[in-house]
N, C-alpha and C positions, 0 to 999 in steps of 0.2 A: 826186791822185797821192799815193802813199804808198810809202816804201821798205820793203823786206822782202817776205815771201811770204805774209802773212796775209790771204788773200782773204776769209775769213769776217768779219774785222774791217772791211775796206773795204766789203763788201756790206751789213753791218749798219748802218754809217754812212750808206750811200746810202739804204737802206730808211727810216731815220729821217727823212732829208731829204725824201724823196718823201712820206712820211705827213704831214709838216708842210705841204708844198704842198697836198696833198689836203684838208687841214683849213682851208686858207686860202680866201679869196674868189676865187682865180685859177681860171679855167676853161680846160680843155684839150680840143681836138678829139680825140674818140676813137670809132673805129668798132668795133662789138661783135665783128667777125671779124678785122679787119685791124690793130687796135691804134691807137696814138696817131698823129696826123697830125704830121709833122715837116717841116722845110725840106728835108730830104735824102731822096729816095725810097729810097735804099739802107738807110735806118734805119726803114722802115715795119715795124710790128709792135711789138715791145717798145721799140724805139728805144734799146736798151741795147747799148753796145759795151764789152765787158769786155776789158781788155788788160793785158799784162805787158811789161816790158822785159827781154830776156834776151840773153846773149852766146852766140852760136852761129857762131863764125867758120869752123869746119870744114864744117858743112852749107852755109853760104853760099858757100864757095869751091868745093865739089864740084859738078861739072857734073851736071845731071839727065839723064834719058833723052830729053826733048824738047829740041830746039834752042832755045838762048837761055834755058833754064830751069836754075835751080840745084836741088840736092837739097832745099834748104830750101823753095823755091817749090813743088815737087812734093809734098813731105810736108804742107805747110800746105794745099794744095788737097785732098788726101786726107782731111784732118782737119777740113775746113770752117773753116779759119783763114786769116787774112790777114796776111802779113808787110809791114811798112813801116818806113821809117826812123824814128828816135826823134823826129824833128821833124814827124811827120805824113805824110799820104798824099803820094805822089810825091816823097819825100825819100830820101836815101841813108842807109845805115847808117853809124854812127861807131864805129870800133874793133870791128866785128863784133857790135854791140849792135842788136837789132831790137825793134820794138814789134809784138807778136803779139796779134791780137784775134779774136774770134769773127766769122765772116763772115755766118752766118745769124742773122736777127733775126725773120723772119716765120714764124709757125707753131710757136713754142716759147716757153716762159715765161722769165722773167729768170733763174731759178735753173737751168733747162736750158742757157741760154746760157753762164752762168758755169761750170757743170759741164763742158760741151763744151770750153770754152777750157782749163780746168784739166787735164782728162784728155789733151787734145791737147799741152799744154806738157809734161806728163810724158813723153809719147812722143818729143817733140822732144829733150828732155834725154837720154833713153836712146840716141837715134840719134847725138847729138853725142858722148856719151861713148864710143860704139862705134867711132868713126872715129880 
């Protein structure tokens, strides 16, 4: 976790750590098509979950078109993102702050996952400001 919005810096630090692990004697189960085997099936593929904490109280308070959904829920679904509370999956937001992450991990590269999350966050910010 790192404060601020410098995704390139965070990704570069992650890439260095991964390279260090690759150069070690550790072995990881990897399928040529499906990616790394992880303990969570939702992480099959790159196994990378890129996320940011962002305050979006207006989108979270606005009702969506579907019953029981907020505008934030629907926008995230459209952008292939997943909103969750800042303390992890199945937790509530605190003060309108959400942890927004890429939902898709299978069939795209790590850089594609980060880019998808970044462009989605930009759209979420635009929508929040418009309310």
